DSSP file (Angstrom, degrees, kcal/mol; ACC not computed):
  #  RESIDUE AA STRUCTURE BP1 BP2  ACC     N-H-->O    O-->H-N    N-H-->O    O-->H-N    TCO  KAPPA ALPHA  PHI   PSI    X-CA   Y-CA   Z-CA
    1    1 A M              0   0    0      0, 0.0    71,-2.6     0, 0.0     2,-0.5   0.000 360.0 360.0 360.0 128.2    0.0    0.0    0.0
    2    2 A E  E     -AB  27  71A   0     25,-3.3    25,-2.5    69,-0.2     2,-0.4  -0.925 360.0-169.6-107.7 134.1    1.4    3.4   -0.9
    3    3 A S  E     -AB  26  70A   0     67,-2.6    67,-2.8    -2,-0.5     2,-0.4  -0.980   4.5-177.6-122.8 134.7    0.0    6.4    0.8
    4    4 A A  E     -AB  25  69A   0     21,-2.6    21,-2.9    -2,-0.4     2,-0.5  -0.997  25.6-127.8-135.1 136.9    0.8   10.0   -0.3
    5    5 A K  E     +A   24   0A   0     63,-2.6     2,-0.3    -2,-0.4    19,-0.2  -0.713  35.9 179.2 -83.2 125.4   -0.2   13.3    1.3
    6    6 A K  E     -A   23   0A   0     17,-3.3    17,-2.9    -2,-0.5     2,-0.6  -0.898  30.7-123.3-125.9 154.3   -1.9   15.5   -1.3
    7    7 A T  E     -A   22   0A   0     -2,-0.3     2,-0.4    15,-0.2    15,-0.2  -0.882  37.2-177.6 -96.6 125.4   -3.4   19.0   -1.2
    8    8 A K  E     -A   21   0A   0     13,-3.2    13,-2.8    -2,-0.6     2,-0.5  -0.958  25.9-129.7-129.1 141.6   -7.0   18.9   -2.3
    9    9 A R  E     +A   20   0A   0     -2,-0.4     2,-0.3    11,-0.2    11,-0.2  -0.800  35.5 172.2 -91.2 126.2   -9.6   21.6   -2.8
   10   10 A E  E     -A   19   0A   0      9,-2.8     9,-3.1    -2,-0.5     2,-0.5  -0.953  36.5-109.1-132.8 151.9  -12.9   20.7   -1.2
   11   11 A Y  E     -A   18   0A   0     -2,-0.3     2,-0.6     7,-0.3     7,-0.3  -0.696  28.2-152.9 -81.0 127.0  -16.1   22.7   -0.6
   12   12 A D  E  >> -A   17   0A   0      5,-2.7     4,-1.8    -2,-0.5     5,-1.1  -0.906   4.3-161.2-103.6 115.0  -16.5   23.6    3.1
   13   13 A K  T  45S+     0   0    0     -2,-0.6    -1,-0.2     1,-0.2     5,-0.0   0.878  90.3  52.9 -63.3 -39.3  -20.2   24.0    4.0
   14   14 A E  T  45S+     0   0    0      1,-0.2    -1,-0.2     2,-0.1    -2,-0.0   0.890 117.6  36.0 -65.8 -39.8  -19.5   26.0    7.2
   15   15 A K  T  45S-     0   0    0      2,-0.2    -1,-0.2    -3,-0.0    -2,-0.2   0.663 100.7-134.5 -88.1 -17.4  -17.3   28.5    5.3
   16   16 A G  T  <5S+     0   0    0     -4,-1.8     2,-0.3     1,-0.2    -3,-0.2   0.760  73.4  73.1  71.6  24.6  -19.4   28.5    2.2
   17   17 A R  E   <S-A   12   0A   0     -5,-1.1    -5,-2.7    -7,-0.1     2,-0.3  -0.958  89.7 -79.5-156.2 171.3  -16.4   28.3   -0.1
   18   18 A E  E     -A   11   0A   0     -2,-0.3     2,-0.3    -7,-0.3    -7,-0.3  -0.592  45.3-175.0 -78.7 140.0  -13.7   25.9   -1.4
   19   19 A V  E     -A   10   0A   0     -9,-3.1    -9,-2.8    -2,-0.3     2,-0.5  -0.936  26.7-113.7-131.8 156.3  -10.7   25.4    0.9
   20   20 A E  E     +A    9   0A   0     -2,-0.3     2,-0.3   -11,-0.2   -11,-0.2  -0.779  37.5 178.3 -91.2 133.5   -7.4   23.5    0.5
   21   21 A R  E     -A    8   0A   0    -13,-2.8   -13,-3.2    -2,-0.5     2,-0.5  -0.975  30.0-122.3-133.0 147.3   -7.0   20.5    2.8
   22   22 A E  E     +A    7   0A   0     -2,-0.3     2,-0.3   -15,-0.2   -15,-0.2  -0.796  39.2 174.0 -87.9 127.3   -4.2   18.0    3.1
   23   23 A V  E     -A    6   0A   0    -17,-2.9   -17,-3.3    -2,-0.5     2,-0.5  -0.925  31.1-121.1-130.7 155.7   -5.6   14.5    2.6
   24   24 A W  E     -A    5   0A   0     -2,-0.3     2,-0.4   -19,-0.2   -19,-0.2  -0.867  24.0-161.6 -97.3 126.4   -3.9   11.0    2.4
   25   25 A E  E     -A    4   0A   0    -21,-2.9   -21,-2.6    -2,-0.5     2,-0.4  -0.894   8.7-155.2-106.3 140.4   -4.5    9.1   -0.9
   26   26 A H  E     -A    3   0A   0     -2,-0.4     2,-0.4   -23,-0.2   -23,-0.2  -0.895  13.0-178.3-120.1 144.1   -3.9    5.4   -0.9
   27   27 A A  E     -A    2   0A   0    -25,-2.5   -25,-3.3    -2,-0.4     2,-0.7  -0.997  26.2-130.9-140.0 135.4   -3.0    3.0   -3.7
   28   28 A I        -     0   0    0     -2,-0.4     3,-0.1   -27,-0.2    -2,-0.0  -0.776  21.9-176.6 -85.9 117.2   -2.5   -0.8   -3.6
   29   29 A L        +     0   0    0     -2,-0.7     2,-0.3     1,-0.3    -1,-0.2   0.803  68.8   3.7 -83.7 -31.5    0.7   -1.5   -5.4
   30   30 A Y        +     0   0    0      2,-0.0     2,-0.3    26,-0.0    -1,-0.3  -0.977  61.7 175.3-157.0 139.3    0.5   -5.3   -5.1
   31   31 A S        +     0   0    0     -2,-0.3     2,-0.3    -3,-0.1    -3,-0.0  -0.990   4.4 171.7-147.4 139.2   -2.0   -7.8   -3.8
   32   32 A A        -     0   0    0     -2,-0.3    -2,-0.0     2,-0.1    22,-0.0  -0.991  21.1-160.6-145.9 151.0   -2.0  -11.6   -3.9
   33   33 A K        -     0   0    0     -2,-0.3     2,-0.1     2,-0.0    -2,-0.0  -0.641  22.2-175.0-130.3  74.6   -4.2  -14.3   -2.3
   34   34 A P        -     0   0    0      0, 0.0     2,-0.6     0, 0.0    -2,-0.1  -0.442  20.5-134.1 -72.3 145.7   -2.1  -17.5   -2.4
   35   35 A T        -     0   0    0      1,-0.1     3,-0.1    -2,-0.1    -2,-0.0  -0.888  17.2-172.4 -99.7 123.6   -3.8  -20.7   -1.3
   36   36 A L        -     0   0    0     -2,-0.6     2,-0.3     1,-0.3    -1,-0.1   0.783  67.2 -12.3 -87.6 -28.9   -1.6  -22.7    1.0
   37   37 A R        -     0   0    0      3,-0.0    -1,-0.3     1,-0.0     3,-0.1  -0.983  65.1-116.4-164.4 162.1   -3.8  -25.8    1.2
   38   38 A G        -     0   0    0     -2,-0.3    -2,-0.0     1,-0.2     2,-0.0   0.120  68.3 -29.0 -85.1-156.5   -7.2  -27.1    0.4
   39   39 A A        +     0   0    0      1,-0.0     2,-0.3     2,-0.0    -1,-0.2  -0.324  65.3 178.1 -62.5 137.1   -9.9  -28.3    2.6
   40   40 A T        -     0   0    0     -3,-0.1     2,-0.5    -2,-0.0    -3,-0.0  -0.999  28.0-128.5-142.1 138.5   -8.7  -29.9    5.9
   41   41 A K        -     0   0    0     -2,-0.3     2,-0.3     0, 0.0    -2,-0.0  -0.760  31.9-173.6 -85.3 131.0  -10.5  -31.4    8.9
   42   42 A I        -     0   0    0     -2,-0.5     2,-0.3     4,-0.1     3,-0.0  -0.871   6.4-158.4-123.1 160.1   -9.2  -29.9   12.1
   43   43 A Y    >   -     0   0    0     -2,-0.3     3,-2.3     1,-0.1     2,-0.0  -0.804  41.0 -64.2-131.6 169.6  -10.0  -30.8   15.7
   44   44 A R  T 3  S+     0   0    0      1,-0.3    -1,-0.1    -2,-0.3     0, 0.0  -0.332 124.1  16.9 -58.6 130.6   -9.8  -29.1   19.1
   45   45 A G  T 3  S+     0   0    0      1,-0.3    -1,-0.3    -3,-0.0     2,-0.0   0.456  87.3 158.4  85.8   0.8   -6.2  -28.3   20.0
   46   46 A Y    <   +     0   0    0     -3,-2.3     2,-0.4     2,-0.0    -1,-0.3  -0.334  13.2 176.3 -60.4 135.4   -5.0  -28.8   16.3
   47   47 A R        +     0   0    0      2,-0.0     2,-0.3    -2,-0.0    -1,-0.0  -0.992   6.6 161.1-144.9 134.8   -1.7  -27.0   15.7
   48   48 A E        -     0   0    0     -2,-0.4     2,-0.5     2,-0.0    -2,-0.0  -0.986  27.9-141.8-153.0 143.0    0.4  -27.0   12.5
   49   49 A E        -     0   0    0     -2,-0.3    -2,-0.0     2,-0.0     0, 0.0  -0.931  17.2-165.7-106.3 129.1    3.1  -24.8   11.1
   50   50 A I        -     0   0    0     -2,-0.5    -2,-0.0     2,-0.0     2,-0.0  -0.959  19.8-128.6-117.7 117.4    3.0  -24.2    7.4
   51   51 A P        -     0   0    0      0, 0.0     2,-0.4     0, 0.0    -2,-0.0  -0.370  29.5-164.7 -64.3 143.7    6.1  -22.7    5.7
   52   52 A L        +     0   0    0      2,-0.0     2,-0.4    -2,-0.0   -16,-0.0  -0.993  17.4 179.2-136.4 135.3    5.2  -19.7    3.6
   53   53 A S        -     0   0    0     -2,-0.4     2,-0.5     2,-0.0     0, 0.0  -0.973   6.5-170.3-136.8 122.1    7.1  -17.9    0.9
   54   54 A I        -     0   0    0     -2,-0.4     2,-0.5   -20,-0.0    -2,-0.0  -0.956  14.3-145.4-114.7 120.2    5.7  -14.9   -0.9
   55   55 A G        -     0   0    0     -2,-0.5    -2,-0.0     1,-0.0     0, 0.0  -0.720  12.5-145.2 -84.6 129.0    7.5  -13.6   -3.9
   56   56 A L        -     0   0    0     -2,-0.5   -26,-0.0     1,-0.1    -1,-0.0  -0.664  28.5 -98.8 -90.0 149.5    7.4   -9.8   -4.4
   57   57 A P    >   -     0   0    0      0, 0.0     3,-2.2     0, 0.0    -1,-0.1  -0.350  27.8-120.2 -66.4 148.4    7.2   -8.4   -7.9
   58   58 A P  T 3  S+     0   0    0      0, 0.0    -2,-0.0     0, 0.0     0, 0.0   0.757 115.2  55.0 -60.8 -23.0   10.6   -7.1   -9.3
   59   59 A T  T 3  S+     0   0    0      2,-0.1     2,-0.1     0, 0.0    -3,-0.0   0.457  81.8 123.8 -88.3   0.1    9.0   -3.7   -9.6
   60   60 A G    <   -     0   0    0     -3,-2.2    -4,-0.0     1,-0.1   -30,-0.0  -0.341  58.6-131.7 -63.9 138.5    8.0   -3.6   -5.9
   61   61 A R        -     0   0    0      1,-0.1     3,-0.1    37,-0.1    -1,-0.1  -0.595  23.0-106.5 -89.6 152.0    9.3   -0.7   -4.0
   62   62 A P        -     0   0    0      0, 0.0    35,-0.2     0, 0.0    -1,-0.1  -0.291  49.0 -78.8 -71.1 162.6   11.1   -1.1   -0.6
   63   63 A T        +     0   0    0     33,-2.5     2,-0.3     7,-0.1     9,-0.2  -0.390  60.5 174.2 -59.4 134.8    9.4   -0.1    2.6
   64   64 A Y  E     -C   71   0A   0      7,-2.1     7,-3.2    -3,-0.1     2,-0.4  -0.985  15.7-175.1-150.2 133.1    9.6    3.7    3.0
   65   65 A K  E     +C   70   0A   0     -2,-0.3     2,-0.3     5,-0.2     5,-0.2  -0.988  17.8 145.7-134.9 127.2    8.1    6.1    5.5
   66   66 A S        -     0   0    0      3,-1.7    -2,-0.0    -2,-0.4     3,-0.0  -0.813  61.1 -87.7-141.7-175.9    8.3    9.9    5.5
   67   67 A I  S    S+     0   0    0     -2,-0.3     3,-0.1     1,-0.2    -1,-0.0   0.847 124.0  20.9 -66.9 -34.0    6.1   12.8    6.5
   68   68 A S  S    S+     0   0    0      1,-0.2   -63,-2.6   -64,-0.1     2,-0.3   0.371 124.5  41.1-120.7   4.9    4.3   12.9    3.1
   69   69 A N  E     +B    4   0A   0    -65,-0.2    -3,-1.7   -45,-0.0     2,-0.4  -0.960  55.3 179.4-156.2 134.3    4.8    9.5    1.5
   70   70 A N  E     -BC   3  65A   0    -67,-2.8   -67,-2.6    -2,-0.3     2,-0.4  -0.993  13.6-168.4-135.7 142.9    4.7    5.9    2.8
   71   71 A V  E     +BC   2  64A   0     -7,-3.2    -7,-2.1    -2,-0.4     2,-0.4  -0.971  21.6 178.4-126.2 116.0    5.1    2.5    1.2
   72   72 A V        -     0   0    0    -71,-2.6     2,-0.5    -2,-0.4    23,-0.1  -0.969  17.7-156.8-124.4 131.0    4.1   -0.3    3.6
   73   73 A W  E     +D   94   0B   0     21,-0.7    21,-3.1    -2,-0.4     2,-0.3  -0.904  22.8 172.9-103.0 131.7    4.0   -4.0    3.0
   74   74 A S  E     -D   93   0B   0     -2,-0.5     2,-0.3    19,-0.3    19,-0.2  -0.948  14.8-164.8-138.7 159.6    1.7   -6.0    5.1
   75   75 A I  E     +D   92   0B   0     17,-2.6    17,-3.1    -2,-0.3     2,-0.3  -0.996   6.8 176.6-143.8 145.5    0.4   -9.6    5.4
   76   76 A K        -     0   0    0     -2,-0.3     2,-0.4    15,-0.2    15,-0.1  -0.985  23.0-128.2-145.5 155.5   -2.4  -11.4    7.1
   77   77 A G        -     0   0    0     13,-0.3    12,-3.0    -2,-0.3     2,-0.4  -0.825  18.0-168.7-105.9 144.0   -3.7  -14.9    7.2
   78   78 A V  E     -E   88   0C   0     -2,-0.4     2,-0.6    10,-0.2    10,-0.2  -0.996   6.1-164.3-133.1 128.4   -7.3  -16.0    6.6
   79   79 A I  E     -E   87   0C   0      8,-3.2     8,-2.7    -2,-0.4     2,-0.4  -0.953  17.7-142.8-112.0 116.1   -8.8  -19.4    7.2
   80   80 A G        -     0   0    0     -2,-0.6     2,-0.5     6,-0.2     6,-0.1  -0.650  16.4-165.5 -79.1 127.5  -12.1  -20.0    5.5
   81   81 A V    >   -     0   0    0     -2,-0.4     3,-1.6     3,-0.4     2,-0.1  -0.965  22.2-119.8-118.5 123.8  -14.5  -22.0    7.6
   82   82 A D  T 3  S+     0   0    0     -2,-0.5    -2,-0.0     1,-0.3     0, 0.0  -0.397  95.3   2.5 -62.6 129.8  -17.6  -23.5    6.1
   83   83 A G  T 3  S+     0   0    0      1,-0.2    -1,-0.3    -2,-0.1     0, 0.0   0.492 122.8  74.5  76.4   3.4  -20.8  -22.3    7.7
   84   84 A R  S <  S-     0   0    0     -3,-1.6    -3,-0.4     3,-0.0    -1,-0.2  -0.904  92.9 -80.3-138.8 166.3  -18.9  -19.9   10.1
   85   85 A P        -     0   0    0      0, 0.0    -3,-0.0     0, 0.0     0, 0.0  -0.394  58.4 -97.9 -65.1 147.6  -17.1  -16.6    9.9
   86   86 A D        -     0   0    0     -6,-0.1     2,-0.6     1,-0.1    -6,-0.2  -0.277  30.8-120.5 -62.6 150.8  -13.6  -16.8    8.6
   87   87 A V  E     -E   79   0C   0     -8,-2.7    -8,-3.2    -3,-0.1     2,-0.4  -0.865  34.7-169.1 -93.6 124.2  -10.7  -16.8   11.1
   88   88 A V  E     -E   78   0C   0     -2,-0.6   -10,-0.2   -10,-0.2     3,-0.1  -0.957  11.3-142.7-122.5 131.3   -8.4  -13.8   10.4
   89   89 A S        -     0   0    0    -12,-3.0     2,-0.1    -2,-0.4     3,-0.0  -0.292  38.2 -85.2 -78.9 171.0   -5.0  -13.2   11.9
   90   90 A R        -     0   0    0      1,-0.1     2,-0.4   -14,-0.1   -13,-0.3  -0.468  49.4-105.2 -71.0 152.5   -3.8   -9.8   12.8
   91   91 A T        -     0   0    0    -15,-0.1     2,-0.4    -2,-0.1   -15,-0.2  -0.690  38.5-159.8 -81.9 128.0   -2.2   -7.8   10.0
   92   92 A M  E     -D   75   0B   0    -17,-3.1   -17,-2.6    -2,-0.4     2,-0.4  -0.888  12.4-129.8-113.3 140.9    1.6   -7.7   10.3
   93   93 A E  E     -D   74   0B   0     -2,-0.4     2,-0.4   -19,-0.2   -19,-0.3  -0.708  20.0-155.4 -88.3 137.8    3.9   -5.2    8.6
   94   94 A I  E     -D   73   0B   0    -21,-3.1   -21,-0.7    -2,-0.4     2,-0.6  -0.932  12.1-133.6-114.2 134.7    6.9   -6.6    6.7
   95   95 A Q        -     0   0    0     -2,-0.4     2,-0.6   -23,-0.1   -23,-0.1  -0.798  20.3-165.3 -88.4 119.6   10.0   -4.6    6.1
   96   96 A V        -     0   0    0     -2,-0.6   -33,-2.5   -35,-0.1     2,-0.2  -0.931   9.3-154.6-107.8 119.9   11.1   -4.9    2.5
   97   97 A A        -     0   0    0     -2,-0.6     3,-0.1   -35,-0.2    -2,-0.0  -0.592  26.6 -97.4 -94.9 154.5   14.7   -3.7    1.8
   98   98 A Q        -     0   0    0     -2,-0.2    -1,-0.1   -35,-0.1     3,-0.1  -0.516  50.4-108.8 -63.7 128.7   16.2   -2.4   -1.4
   99   99 A P        -     0   0    0      0, 0.0    -1,-0.1     0, 0.0     2,-0.1  -0.326  37.0-103.1 -62.5 144.2   17.9   -5.4   -3.1
  100  100 A A        -     0   0    0      1,-0.1     2,-0.0    -3,-0.1    21,-0.0  -0.399  39.8-106.8 -66.6 142.0   21.7   -5.1   -3.0
  101  101 A A        -     0   0    0      1,-0.1    -1,-0.1    -2,-0.1     3,-0.1  -0.361  42.7 -92.9 -66.9 149.1   23.3   -4.0   -6.2
  102  102 A A        -     0   0    0      1,-0.1    -1,-0.1    -3,-0.1     2,-0.0  -0.370  53.9 -93.6 -61.6 140.3   25.1   -6.7   -8.2
  103  103 A P        -     0   0    0      0, 0.0     2,-0.6     0, 0.0    -1,-0.1  -0.306  36.9-151.4 -60.7 135.7   28.8   -6.8   -7.3
  104  104 A V        -     0   0    0     -3,-0.1     2,-0.6     2,-0.0    -3,-0.0  -0.942   5.6-159.2-109.8 119.7   30.9   -4.7   -9.7
  105  105 A I        -     0   0    0     -2,-0.6     2,-0.4    13,-0.1    13,-0.2  -0.879  13.6-177.6-102.5 126.7   34.4   -5.9  -10.1
  106  106 A K  E     -F  117   0D   0     11,-1.6    11,-3.2    -2,-0.6     2,-0.5  -0.966  17.5-143.7-126.9 137.0   36.8   -3.3  -11.3
  107  107 A E  E     -F  116   0D   0     -2,-0.4     2,-0.4     9,-0.2     9,-0.2  -0.874  17.1-173.6-103.4 132.6   40.5   -3.7  -12.1
  108  108 A V  E     -F  115   0D   0      7,-2.4     7,-2.7    -2,-0.5     2,-0.6  -0.984  17.4-141.8-126.1 134.3   42.8   -0.8  -11.3
  109  109 A I  E     -F  114   0D   0     -2,-0.4     2,-0.5     5,-0.2     5,-0.2  -0.867  20.6-176.0 -98.8 120.2   46.5   -0.6  -12.3
  110  110 A V  E >   -F  113   0D   0      3,-2.9     3,-1.6    -2,-0.6    -2,-0.0  -0.964  68.5 -25.6-120.4 115.9   48.6    0.9   -9.6
  111  111 A K  T 3  S-     0   0    0     -2,-0.5    -1,-0.2     1,-0.3     3,-0.1   0.908 124.8 -50.4  47.5  53.3   52.3    1.5  -10.2
  112  112 A E  T 3  S+     0   0    0      1,-0.2     2,-0.5    -3,-0.1    -1,-0.3   0.655 118.6 112.1  63.3  18.3   52.5   -1.3  -12.8
  113  113 A K  E <   -F  110   0D   0     -3,-1.6    -3,-2.9     2,-0.0     2,-0.4  -0.989  65.9-133.1-122.1 127.6   50.8   -3.7  -10.4
  114  114 A E  E     -F  109   0D   0     -2,-0.5     2,-0.5    -5,-0.2    -5,-0.2  -0.671  22.9-172.7 -83.9 126.6   47.3   -4.9  -11.1
  115  115 A V  E     -F  108   0D   0     -7,-2.7    -7,-2.4    -2,-0.4     2,-0.5  -0.981  16.2-142.0-121.6 124.2   44.9   -4.8   -8.1
  116  116 A V  E     -F  107   0D   0     -2,-0.5    13,-3.0    -9,-0.2     2,-0.4  -0.746  16.7-151.2 -87.0 127.4   41.4   -6.3   -8.4
  117  117 A M  E     -FG 106 128D   0    -11,-3.2   -11,-1.6    -2,-0.5     9,-0.1  -0.818  13.8-174.5-100.9 136.7   38.8   -4.2   -6.6
  118  118 A I  E     - G   0 127D   0      9,-3.1     9,-2.8    -2,-0.4     2,-0.2  -0.928  27.8-106.8-126.8 153.2   35.7   -5.8   -5.1
  119  119 A P  E     - G   0 126D   0      0, 0.0     2,-0.3     0, 0.0     7,-0.2  -0.553  33.0-112.8 -80.7 144.8   32.6   -4.2   -3.5
  120  120 A C     >  -     0   0    0      5,-1.9     4,-1.4    -2,-0.2    21,-0.1  -0.567  20.4-135.4 -70.0 135.0   32.1   -4.3    0.2
  121  121 A K  T  4 S+     0   0    0     -2,-0.3    -1,-0.1     1,-0.2    20,-0.1   0.776 100.2  38.7 -63.1 -27.3   29.1   -6.5    1.0
  122  122 A Y  T  4 S+     0   0    0      3,-0.1    -1,-0.2     1,-0.0    -2,-0.0   0.884 132.3  15.5 -95.9 -45.0   27.8   -3.9    3.6
  123  123 A C  T  4 S-     0   0    0      2,-0.1    -2,-0.1    16,-0.0     3,-0.1   0.594  88.6-129.3-110.6 -12.3   28.5   -0.4    2.2
  124  124 A G     <  +     0   0    0     -4,-1.4     2,-0.1     1,-0.3    -3,-0.1   0.394  56.2 143.9  82.8  -4.3   29.2   -1.2   -1.5
  125  125 A T        -     0   0    0     -6,-0.1    -5,-1.9     1,-0.1    -1,-0.3  -0.453  55.6-112.1 -69.6 139.2   32.5    0.8   -1.6
  126  126 A L  E     +G  119   0D   0     -7,-0.2    -1,-0.1    -2,-0.1   -21,-0.1  -0.517  42.8 173.8 -72.6 138.3   35.1   -0.7   -3.8
  127  127 A M  E     -G  118   0D   0     -9,-2.8    -9,-3.1    -2,-0.2     7,-0.1  -0.972  40.0 -84.7-141.4 155.1   38.2   -2.1   -1.9
  128  128 A P  E >   -G  117   0D   0      0, 0.0     3,-1.7     0, 0.0   -11,-0.2  -0.319  34.4-128.2 -60.6 141.6   41.3   -4.1   -3.0
  129  129 A Q  T 3  S+     0   0    0    -13,-3.0   -12,-0.1     1,-0.3   -14,-0.0   0.738 107.6  63.0 -62.8 -23.0   40.6   -7.8   -3.1
  130  130 A T  T 3  S+     0   0    0    -14,-0.3    -1,-0.3     2,-0.0     2,-0.2   0.627  84.2  97.5 -78.5 -12.9   43.7   -8.3   -0.8
  131  131 A E    <   -     0   0    0     -3,-1.7     3,-0.1     1,-0.1    -4,-0.1  -0.483  52.8-167.0 -77.9 146.8   42.1   -6.3    2.0
  132  132 A I  S    S+     0   0    0      1,-0.2     9,-3.5    -2,-0.2     2,-0.4   0.700  77.7  45.5 -99.7 -29.7   40.3   -8.2    4.9
  133  133 A I  B    S-H  140   0E   0      7,-0.2     7,-0.2   -13,-0.0    -1,-0.2  -0.955  91.7-112.0-120.2 134.8   38.6   -5.2    6.4
  134  134 A C     >  -     0   0    0      5,-2.9     4,-1.6    -2,-0.4    -7,-0.1  -0.456  18.3-148.3 -63.7 126.1   36.7   -2.5    4.3
  135  135 A P  T  4 S+     0   0    0      0, 0.0    -1,-0.2     0, 0.0    -8,-0.1   0.689  94.0  48.2 -70.2 -16.4   38.7    0.8    4.5
  136  136 A H  T  4 S+     0   0    0    -11,-0.1    -2,-0.0     3,-0.1   -10,-0.0   0.924 130.4  10.0 -89.0 -51.6   35.4    2.7    4.3
  137  137 A C  T  4 S-     0   0    0      2,-0.1    -1,-0.0   -12,-0.1    -3,-0.0   0.569  90.8-124.1-110.2 -11.0   33.0    1.1    6.9
  138  138 A G     <  +     0   0    0     -4,-1.6     2,-0.1     1,-0.3     0, 0.0   0.542  57.1 148.8  82.5   6.3   35.4   -1.2    8.8
  139  139 A A        -     0   0    0     -6,-0.1    -5,-2.9     1,-0.1     2,-0.3  -0.462  52.0-110.7 -75.0 147.2   33.3   -4.4    8.1
  140  140 A R  B     -H  133   0E   0     -7,-0.2    -7,-0.2    -2,-0.1     2,-0.1  -0.574  35.1-109.3 -75.8 137.5   35.1   -7.7    7.8
  141  141 A R        -     0   0    0     -9,-3.5    -1,-0.1    -2,-0.3   -21,-0.1  -0.443  26.2-164.1 -67.5 136.8   35.2   -9.1    4.3
  142  142 A T              0   0    0     -2,-0.1    -1,-0.1     1,-0.1   -22,-0.0   0.740 360.0 360.0 -96.9 -25.3   33.0  -12.2    4.0
  143  143 A V              0   0    0      0, 0.0    -1,-0.1     0, 0.0    -2,-0.1   0.407 360.0 360.0-110.6 360.0   34.2  -13.7    0.8
């Protein structure tokens, strides 16, 4: 769900004229209703854990919150029960992070010596392949 604060002109009955008001407009960026399983008989005390994986679209934006614009990803579970109201879980917010950029390997020649530069996994700054610790953020190299 994306929410954006907009300025909108509305007629105010009390003032008898149009006034500008800030309103939140909402748009659903992505929605899916995957089925995890078909009909199942359950009994009192029944408990089961069902692994779940939801693929987000490649065009999906990361979670973002500001004063005038929000992108929030949320998920809830619904169990349809024949002849009764559905059982609905609480809605939970999911943090979606910006995918890491593909590693860029760059070769730099320094004083007639070839040094292969690799990106730091954490900050993305290029560093010599021979380094163990990133000179920019101080993180230990993982590969």
